[in-house]
C-alpha positions in Angstrom: -37.1 -3.4 23.8 -37.4 -1.2 21.0 -34.0 0.1 20.9 -32.8 -3.6 20.5 -35.0 -4.5 17.9 -33.5 -1.1 15.7 -29.7 -2.0 16.9 -30.4 -5.7 15.3 -31.8 -3.8 12.1 -28.5 -1.5 12.1 -30.8 1.9 12.3 -28.2 3.9 14.5 -29.9 6.7 13.4 -33.2 5.9 15.0 -31.7 4.8 18.2 -29.5 7.6 18.9 -32.5 9.8 18.8 -34.7 7.2 20.8 -32.0 7.0 23.5 -31.5 10.7 23.4 -35.0 11.0 25.2 -35.0 8.7 27.5 -34.8 9.4 31.4 -31.2 7.4 31.7 -31.7 7.7 35.6 -35.1 6.0 35.5 -34.5 3.3 33.2 -30.5 2.8 34.3 -32.5 1.9 37.5 -34.8 -0.7 36.2 -32.4 -2.4 33.2 -28.5 -1.4 34.0 -27.4 -3.6 32.2 -28.8 -3.1 28.7 -28.9 0.5 29.6 -24.9 0.8 30.1 -24.0 -1.7 26.7 -26.3 0.9 24.7 -24.7 4.1 26.0 -21.5 2.5 25.6 -22.0 1.1 21.9 -23.2 4.3 20.7 -20.5 6.2 21.7 -18.5 4.0 19.3 -21.0 4.9 16.4 -20.7 8.7 15.2 -19.7 10.2 11.9 -15.8 10.8 11.7 -16.0 13.6 9.1 -11.7 13.6 9.5 -8.4 11.9 11.1 -8.4 14.8 13.5 -12.0 13.8 14.7 -10.5 10.4 15.6 -7.8 11.6 17.3 -9.3 13.9 19.9 -11.9 10.8 20.4 -12.1 10.2 24.2 -12.3 6.5 25.0 -12.1 6.6 28.6 -16.2 6.8 29.5 -16.7 3.7 27.4 -13.6 1.8 29.0 -14.8 2.6 32.5 -18.2 1.2 31.4 -16.6 -2.0 29.9 -14.7 -2.4 32.8 -16.9 -2.0 35.4 -19.5 -4.3 34.3 -16.1 -7.2 33.5 -16.1 -7.1 37.3 -19.7 -7.0 38.1 -21.1 -10.5 38.6 -24.8 -9.9 36.8 -24.6 -13.5 35.7 -26.0 -13.4 32.0 -24.2 -14.8 29.4 -25.6 -13.1 26.8 -24.5 -9.6 27.9 -21.2 -10.3 29.7 -20.1 -11.9 26.2 -21.5 -8.7 24.7 -19.4 -6.0 26.9 -16.3 -8.3 26.0 -16.8 -7.9 22.0 -17.4 -4.5 23.0 -13.8 -4.2 25.5 -11.9 -6.2 22.5 -13.0 -3.3 20.3 -12.3 -0.8 21.7 -8.8 -2.4 22.6 -8.0 -2.0 19.0 -9.1 1.1 18.5 -6.8 2.2 21.3 -4.1 0.3 19.1 -5.0 2.5 16.1 -5.5 5.8 18.3 -1.4 5.6 19.3 0.0 4.6 15.7 -2.9 7.3 14.4 -0.4 10.6 14.5 2.0 8.2 12.2 -0.4 7.0 10.2 -2.5 10.3 9.5 0.4 11.5 7.2 -0.6 8.5 4.8 -3.6 10.9 3.8 -1.6 13.5 2.7 0.1 11.3 0.0 -1.1 11.7 -3.4 -4.1 9.3 -5.1 -5.1 9.2 -8.3 -6.8 7.0 -10.3 -9.1 6.9 -13.8 -11.5 5.2 -15.9 -13.7 5.6 -18.9 -16.6 5.5 -18.9 -17.5 4.6 -22.7 -21.4 5.5 -22.3 -21.0 9.3 -20.9 -18.0 9.4 -22.8 -16.4 11.1 -20.1 -13.3 10.4 -18.1 -13.7 9.3 -14.3 -10.3 10.3 -12.2 -10.4 9.7 -8.6 -8.1 12.0 -6.7 -6.8 13.0 -3.8 -4.2 15.9 -2.9 -3.5 16.9 -6.6 -4.5 20.3 -7.9 -4.5 19.5 -11.6 -3.4 16.8 -14.1 -2.3 16.6 -17.9 -4.5 14.7 -19.7 -2.4 12.9 -23.2 -4.3 10.7 -26.1 -2.4 8.4 -28.2 -4.2 6.9 -31.4 -3.3 3.2 -31.5 -3.0 1.1 -34.3 -4.9 -2.3 -33.4 -3.8 -4.4 -36.4 0.0 -3.8 -35.9 -0.1 -4.1 -32.2 -2.1 -7.2 -32.5 0.6 -8.8 -35.1 3.4 -7.8 -33.0 1.6 -9.2 -29.8 -1.5 -11.1 -30.5 -1.6 -11.6 -26.4 -1.2 -8.5 -25.4 -3.7 -7.6 -22.5 -5.4 -4.0 -21.9 -2.2 -2.7 -19.8 -0.6 -2.0 -23.1 3.3 -0.9 -22.8 4.2 2.7 -22.5 7.4 1.8 -24.5 5.1 1.6 -27.3 3.9 5.1 -27.6 7.6 6.5 -26.8 7.8 7.8 -30.5 4.1 9.0 -30.8 3.3 12.7 -30.4 0.2 12.6 -28.2 -2.6 14.8 -29.6 -4.5 16.3 -28.0 -2.9 17.5 -24.7 -4.7 19.3 -22.2 -4.1 20.8 -18.5 -7.5 20.4 -16.1 -8.0 21.8 -13.3 -9.4 19.3 -10.6 -12.6 19.8 -8.0 -11.5 21.5 -4.9 -12.1 19.4 -1.8 -15.1 19.7 -0.3 -16.3 18.1 3.5 -19.0 15.6 3.1 -21.4 14.4 5.5 -23.8 11.6 5.2 -26.9 12.6 3.8 -29.3 9.5 5.4 -30.5 9.3 9.0 -28.4 6.2 9.3 -24.9 7.3 7.9 -23.1 6.3 11.1 -19.9 5.0 10.8 -17.7 3.1 12.9 -15.3 5.4 15.1 -11.7 4.0 13.4 -12.6 4.6 9.8 -12.0 8.2 9.6 -8.3 6.6 8.7 -9.2 5.9 5.3 -7.8 8.3 2.4 -11.0 10.0 1.0 -10.5 10.7 -2.6 -13.0 13.2 -4.9 -14.0 12.2 -7.8 -13.8 14.4 -11.3 -15.6 13.7 -14.2 -14.0 15.2 -17.5 -15.0 15.0 -21.4 -13.4 11.8 -23.6 -11.7 13.2 -26.2 -11.3 10.1 -28.0 -14.1 9.8 -30.2 -14.4 6.8 -32.5 -11.1 5.4 -32.1 -9.1 3.6 -30.3 -7.0 5.4 -28.3 -4.8 5.0 -24.8 -5.1 7.7 -22.7 -2.3 8.8 -19.9 -3.3 10.8 -17.2 -0.2 12.4 -15.1 -0.1 15.0 -12.1 1.0 18.5 -12.9 0.5 20.1 -9.6 -0.2 19.0 -6.0 -2.2 20.5 -3.2 0.3 23.0 -0.7 0.0 20.2 1.8 0.6 17.0 0.2 3.3 14.6 0.4 5.7 13.6 -2.4 8.5 11.2 -3.1 9.6 12.5 -6.2 8.1 9.4 -8.2 5.9 9.5 -11.1 2.6 10.0 -10.4 0.5 8.7 -14.1 -2.0 6.3 -15.0 -2.9 5.1 -18.0 -5.6 3.5 -19.9 -7.1 1.9 -23.0 -10.0 2.9 -25.1 -11.1 0.2 -28.0 -14.2 2.0 -29.6 -17.3 -0.6 -31.7 -20.3 -1.2 -32.2 -20.0 -4.6 -32.7 -22.1 -7.3 -31.5 -19.5 -10.8 -31.4 -20.9 -14.3 -31.1 -18.7 -16.9 -31.1 -19.6 -20.6 -31.4 -16.2 -22.8 -30.0 -17.7 -26.0 -30.5 -17.9 -25.4 -34.5 -15.0 -23.0 -34.7 -17.5 -20.0 -36.1 -17.8 -16.5 -35.2 -20.7 -14.0 -36.6 -20.0 -10.2 -36.5 -23.3 -8.3 -36.1 -23.4 -4.1 -35.8 -24.8 -3.6 -32.2 -27.1 -1.0 -33.1 -29.1 -2.0 -36.3 -28.3 -6.1 -35.4 -27.8 -6.5 -39.2 -24.6 -8.9 -40.4 -21.4 -6.8 -40.8 -20.3 -7.7 -44.4 -16.3 -7.8 -45.2 -14.8 -7.5 -42.1 -11.7 -8.5 -41.4 -10.3 -11.4 -39.7 -6.7 -11.9 -38.4 -6.1 -15.4 -35.9 -3.1 -16.6 -34.3 -2.8 -19.3 -32.3 -0.1 -20.1 -29.0 1.0 -23.5 -28.8 0.7 -25.3 -25.6 4.3 -27.3 -25.2 6.6 -24.6 -27.5 4.3 -21.6 -26.3 5.2 -19.9 -29.2 2.7 -17.8 -30.9 1.9 -19.1 -35.2 -0.2 -17.0 -37.2 -3.1 -19.5 -37.9 -5.1 -17.5 -40.9 -6.7 -14.4 -42.1 -10.2 -14.1 -43.8 -13.2 -11.6 -44.3 -16.8 -12.3 -43.5 -19.2 -13.2 -45.2 -22.6 -11.9 -46.7 -23.9 -13.4 -43.4 -21.5 -11.8 -41.0 -19.8 -15.4 -40.6 -16.5 -16.6 -40.8 -14.8 -19.9 -39.8 -11.7 -19.1 -37.8 -11.1 -23.1 -36.9 -10.4 -24.7 -40.9 -7.3 -23.6 -42.7 -5.8 -24.3 -46.5 -2.7 -26.0 -47.5 -0.6 -22.8 -47.8 0.0 -22.6 -43.9 2.3 -24.8 -43.2 1.9 -25.2 -39.6 -0.9 -27.4 -40.7 0.7 -29.5 -43.3 -0.3 -32.7 -43.1 -3.2 -32.0 -40.9 -5.2 -30.0 -43.9 -8.8 -32.5 -43.2 -8.3 -32.6 -39.5 -7.6 -29.2 -38.3 -9.8 -30.0 -35.3 -7.2 -32.6 -34.0 -4.8 -30.5 -34.4 -6.3 -28.0 -32.2 -7.0 -29.6 -29.7 -3.7 -31.3 -29.5 -1.2 -28.8 -29.7 -3.4 -25.6 -28.9 -3.2 -23.7 -25.9 -5.2 -20.5 -26.9 -6.3 -18.4 -30.2 -7.0 -14.9 -30.5 -9.4 -13.2 -33.1 -8.9 -9.5 -34.4 -11.9 -8.6 -35.9 -11.8 -4.8 -37.7 -14.6 -2.9 -40.0 -15.7 0.5 -40.0 -18.2 -0.1 -37.1 -14.6 -0.7 -35.3 -11.9 -3.2 -34.3 -11.9 -6.3 -31.2 -10.0 -8.7 -30.2 -11.5 -11.9 -29.1 
């Protein structure tokens, strides 16, 4: 009863420990169905540290137990169903086992991903089968990039930086792979999960500081057993520096810009607004303005100097509702830049 209770709570470590101290012959005589099931099930729950351990696993005892119970008429529907489910699970694992020799090469392919952690000011690099990488930093002129493509997303194209010399450029040695075991008592994996490639994590300082940067990381050297295809192995990520707190009221068409640290209004921040039309899908310059003493600016209303709104000067809201698909706003100050 205790083992069944722990099983429902997925407390595998405790079950393994209790089951190892049970006199199996005595218990099997009294509770053969439950004991056989638990014995077979626990064999499918073990720590798998690498692919080789999975390839060497012996499924035969589990299959024999399931087959024996399948042919046995013990008449208890609940336990019959459990043995059937366990049998199906083992069959699925066997299918994975038969192709594991070919799929194991997946674990030798290089893997490279990274993010920028603004809190710790660090690059968090996920990698596998890579010894070292080269990092390059490209400073971005946000106003120029925004004016050329106001609806740019964060995935800035590499082409925009082909003629820019990156600074600084640095080669970084990545952490050596280490075998890792589960620290907790219940850290038991289902057999078959070891086929997933394991990525190591390295943290290195971010050199972007208080600038808007695109960071590019590319592989410099692979491990000796890595399988490479000759393709470029590089990733990029953009970092926008700002300490601004932006509050937008779409209903009134106004924005307030605050300093995130001091909570004071940001005065004379430069604001540039572009609009995308619904039907034409064309992008039009809408207006530019500076924030006032209270940090507010009105991004909705425009003056007659904008040819696009000619005839709608007194009712720009109707023009926006009828013809605008989206508006993007660039806000720039000494506290940084942000696009909304």
